C-alpha positions as CSV (number, residue, x, y, z in Angstrom):
1,M,13.3,-16.1,-2.7
2,R,14.0,-14.4,0.7
3,V,11.8,-11.3,1.2
4,A,12.0,-8.7,3.9
5,L,8.7,-7.3,5.0
6,F,8.4,-3.6,5.7
7,V,5.0,-3.6,7.5
8,T,4.6,0.2,7.8
9,C,3.3,2.2,10.7
10,I,-0.4,1.8,9.9
11,G,0.2,-1.9,9.3
12,D,1.9,-2.3,12.6
13,A,-0.4,-0.1,14.8
14,V,-3.8,-0.2,13.1
15,I,-4.2,-3.0,10.6
16,P,-1.7,-5.8,11.5
17,E,-3.9,-8.3,9.6
18,V,-2.6,-6.8,6.3
19,G,1.0,-7.7,7.2
20,T,-0.1,-11.2,8.2
21,A,-1.9,-11.5,4.9
22,T,1.2,-10.4,3.0
23,V,3.2,-13.1,4.6
24,Q,0.6,-15.7,3.9
25,V,0.4,-14.9,0.2
26,L,4.2,-14.9,-0.3
27,E,4.7,-18.0,1.7
28,R,2.0,-19.7,-0.3
29,L,4.0,-18.9,-3.4
30,G,7.0,-20.6,-1.9
31,H,9.0,-17.6,-0.6
32,K,10.6,-17.1,2.8
33,V,9.5,-13.9,4.5
34,V,11.5,-12.3,7.2
35,F,10.7,-9.4,9.5
36,P,13.6,-7.1,10.5
37,N,12.9,-6.1,14.0
38,G,14.7,-2.8,13.8
39,Q,12.3,-1.2,11.4
40,T,10.3,1.9,12.2
41,C,8.5,4.6,10.3
42,C,9.6,5.4,6.7
43,G,9.5,9.2,7.6
44,Q,6.8,10.2,5.1
45,L,4.8,12.1,7.7
46,H,7.9,14.0,8.7
47,A,8.9,14.8,5.2
48,N,5.5,15.9,4.1
49,S,5.2,18.2,7.1
50,G,8.5,19.9,6.5
51,Y,10.7,18.0,9.0
52,R,13.3,17.0,6.5
53,Q,16.1,16.4,8.9
54,E,13.9,14.1,11.0
55,A,12.8,12.3,7.9
56,T,16.5,11.8,6.9
57,V,17.2,10.2,10.2
58,L,14.5,7.7,9.5
59,A,15.8,7.2,6.0
60,R,19.2,6.3,7.4
61,R,17.6,3.8,9.7
62,F,15.6,2.2,6.9
63,V,18.8,1.8,4.8
64,R,20.6,0.3,7.8
65,V,17.9,-2.2,8.6
66,F,17.1,-3.3,5.1
67,S,20.4,-3.0,3.2
68,G,21.2,-6.7,3.7
69,F,18.2,-7.9,1.8
70,E,17.9,-8.4,-2.0
71,T,14.1,-7.9,-2.0
72,I,12.0,-5.7,0.3
73,V,8.2,-5.6,0.1
74,A,5.6,-3.3,1.7
75,P,1.8,-3.6,1.4
76,S,1.6,0.2,0.8
77,S,2.3,2.1,-2.4
78,S,2.5,5.2,-0.3
79,C,5.4,4.1,1.8
80,V,7.2,2.4,-1.1
81,G,6.8,5.7,-3.0
82,M,8.5,7.5,0.0
83,V,11.5,5.2,-0.2
84,R,11.9,5.2,-3.9
85,E,11.1,8.8,-4.7
86,V,11.8,10.9,-1.6
87,Y,14.8,9.1,-0.1
88,P,17.1,10.0,-3.0
89,V,16.2,13.6,-2.5
90,L,16.7,13.6,1.2
91,A,20.1,11.8,0.8
92,R,21.2,14.5,-1.8
93,E,20.0,17.3,0.5
94,S,22.0,15.8,3.4
95,G,25.3,16.1,1.5
96,D,26.2,12.6,2.7
97,E,27.7,10.8,-0.4
98,K,27.6,7.4,1.3
99,L,24.0,7.8,2.1
100,E,23.3,8.7,-1.5
101,R,25.1,5.6,-2.7
102,D,23.4,3.4,-0.2
103,V,19.9,4.8,-1.2
104,R,20.6,4.3,-4.9
105,A,21.6,0.7,-4.2
106,L,18.5,0.0,-2.1
107,V,15.8,1.7,-4.1
108,P,15.6,-0.9,-7.0
109,R,15.0,-3.6,-4.4
110,V,11.9,-2.1,-2.7
111,F,8.5,-3.2,-4.1
112,E,4.8,-2.7,-3.4
113,L,3.2,-6.1,-3.0
114,S,1.2,-6.3,-6.3
115,E,4.1,-5.2,-8.4
116,L,6.4,-7.7,-6.7
117,I,4.0,-10.5,-7.4
118,V,3.1,-9.6,-11.0
119,N,6.2,-7.9,-12.3
120,R,9.0,-9.5,-10.4
121,L,7.6,-13.0,-9.6
122,E,5.6,-13.1,-12.8
123,V,2.5,-14.5,-11.1
124,T,-1.1,-13.5,-11.3
125,D,-3.0,-16.4,-9.8
126,V,-1.9,-16.7,-6.1
127,G,-4.5,-19.4,-5.3
128,A,-7.0,-17.1,-3.7
129,S,-10.7,-17.7,-3.4
130,F,-13.0,-14.8,-2.6
131,P,-16.6,-15.1,-3.8
132,H,-17.7,-11.5,-3.5
133,R,-18.5,-8.5,-5.6
134,V,-15.4,-6.2,-5.4
135,T,-14.5,-2.8,-6.7
136,Y,-10.9,-1.5,-6.7
137,H,-9.8,2.0,-5.8
138,P,-6.5,3.0,-7.3
139,T,-4.8,5.2,-4.7
140,C,-3.0,8.4,-5.7
141,H,0.4,7.0,-4.8
142,S,-0.2,3.8,-6.7
143,L,-1.2,5.8,-9.8
144,R,1.3,8.6,-9.8
145,V,4.3,7.5,-7.7
146,T,4.8,3.8,-7.7
147,R,2.9,3.5,-11.0
148,V,1.9,-0.1,-10.4
149,G,-0.3,-0.1,-13.5
150,D,-2.7,-3.0,-13.9
151,A,-0.9,-5.3,-11.5
152,P,-3.6,-5.2,-8.8
153,L,-6.4,-5.7,-11.4
154,R,-4.7,-8.7,-12.9
155,L,-4.4,-10.3,-9.5
156,L,-8.0,-9.6,-8.6
157,E,-9.2,-11.0,-12.0
158,A,-7.5,-14.3,-11.2
159,V,-9.1,-14.7,-7.8
160,D,-11.6,-17.6,-7.8
161,G,-15.2,-16.5,-7.5
162,L,-14.4,-12.8,-7.3
163,D,-16.7,-10.5,-9.3
164,L,-14.6,-7.4,-10.2
165,V,-16.7,-4.3,-11.1
166,E,-15.2,-1.1,-12.4
167,L,-15.3,2.0,-10.1
168,P,-16.6,5.2,-11.7
169,D,-14.1,8.1,-11.6
170,A,-11.6,5.6,-10.1
171,A,-8.6,8.0,-10.4
172,E,-10.2,10.6,-8.2
173,C,-8.6,11.0,-4.7
174,C,-10.4,9.7,-1.7
175,G,-9.4,12.9,0.3
176,F,-7.0,11.3,2.8
177,G,-3.7,12.7,1.7
178,G,-2.0,12.2,5.1
179,T,-2.1,15.5,7.0
180,F,-4.3,17.0,4.2
181,A,-7.3,15.3,5.8
182,V,-6.5,17.1,9.1
183,K,-5.6,20.5,7.7
184,N,-8.4,20.6,5.1
185,A,-11.1,18.6,6.8
186,D,-14.0,20.1,4.9
187,T,-12.5,19.5,1.5
188,S,-11.3,16.0,2.5
189,S,-14.8,15.1,3.7
190,A,-16.4,16.3,0.5
191,M,-13.9,14.2,-1.5
192,V,-14.5,11.0,0.4
193,I,-18.3,11.5,0.1
194,D,-17.9,11.6,-3.7
195,K,-15.6,8.5,-3.6
196,C,-18.1,6.5,-1.4
197,S,-21.0,7.5,-3.7
198,A,-19.1,6.0,-6.6
199,I,-18.3,2.9,-4.6
200,V,-21.9,2.4,-3.6
201,S,-23.1,2.8,-7.2
202,T,-21.1,-0.3,-8.2
203,R,-23.2,-2.4,-5.8
204,A,-20.0,-4.0,-4.7
205,T,-19.9,-5.5,-1.2
206,V,-16.1,-4.9,-0.8
207,C,-13.8,-2.0,-1.8
208,T,-10.1,-2.8,-2.0
209,A,-7.0,-0.8,-2.5
210,L,-3.2,-1.0,-1.9
211,D,-3.0,1.6,0.9
212,G,-4.4,1.0,4.3
213,S,-4.6,4.8,5.0
214,C,-7.0,5.3,2.1
215,L,-9.0,2.3,3.1
216,L,-9.4,3.7,6.6
217,Q,-10.6,7.0,5.2
218,I,-13.1,5.3,2.8
219,G,-14.1,2.7,5.3
220,G,-14.9,5.2,8.0
221,R,-17.2,7.1,5.7
222,L,-18.9,4.0,4.4
223,S,-19.5,2.9,8.0
224,R,-21.0,6.2,9.0
225,E,-23.3,6.0,5.9
226,H,-24.3,2.4,6.8
227,A,-23.6,1.7,3.2
228,G,-23.2,-2.1,3.6
229,V,-19.8,-2.0,1.9
230,R,-16.7,-3.1,3.7
231,T,-13.0,-2.3,2.9
232,L,-10.2,-4.9,2.6
233,H,-6.6,-4.4,1.6
234,L,-5.6,-6.3,-1.6
235,A,-3.3,-8.5,0.5
236,E,-6.3,-9.7,2.6
237,I,-8.2,-10.7,-0.6
238,L,-5.2,-12.5,-2.0
239,A,-4.7,-14.4,1.2
240,A,-8.3,-15.5,1.3
241,T,-9.1,-19.1,0.5
242,G,-12.8,-19.3,1.4
243,T,-15.9,-17.2,1.9
244,R,-14.6,-14.6,4.4
């Protein structure tokens, strides 16, 4: 299968290793991954901040860049949720019937990494080895927008040597929420403190999730607390083949 990688803004600018890991996992499974150079932001920040026209411009660009691919993957349930849930609304608001048709055609071909592997490729064991105690944080978008279900857990359970421990109050938000963390800093801080307390209680040495933004929020707090827990994106664990 030929898969187009949408690496996302955070993946490109802050955690490029997640994009690299995504490619490694899919290539290990025998698929060809391509990177369309014309890609930019999905426009989620703009849409969530009320800049609907600017977000629509980026939606048009995304459609133009990725419309030639049968399968598009992103290591982010947040950005995939933007494409699948918000692009149809933006297209309808624009009054552009062609854009609406193009978005409708594109949406079913856009996948978050874990759902692509488990639900589309029907694979759970990707040949990873990661001998560490790990807990999984289901991000808000993965729970309520992309609704990936147990796909990430099934992948983690199949990783050789990995000790998966349940996270208490797992469905509670980490407090990031994009601009929420900036506009409501005190509330966001209180939320991430609770989340990190739950993570530490598991005695895991690694916390993983599907969204780099949430992992940056959680990882920052864990680091400031000197908690001895690191954060890794699911793609990085699935790409691992040793004791990293």
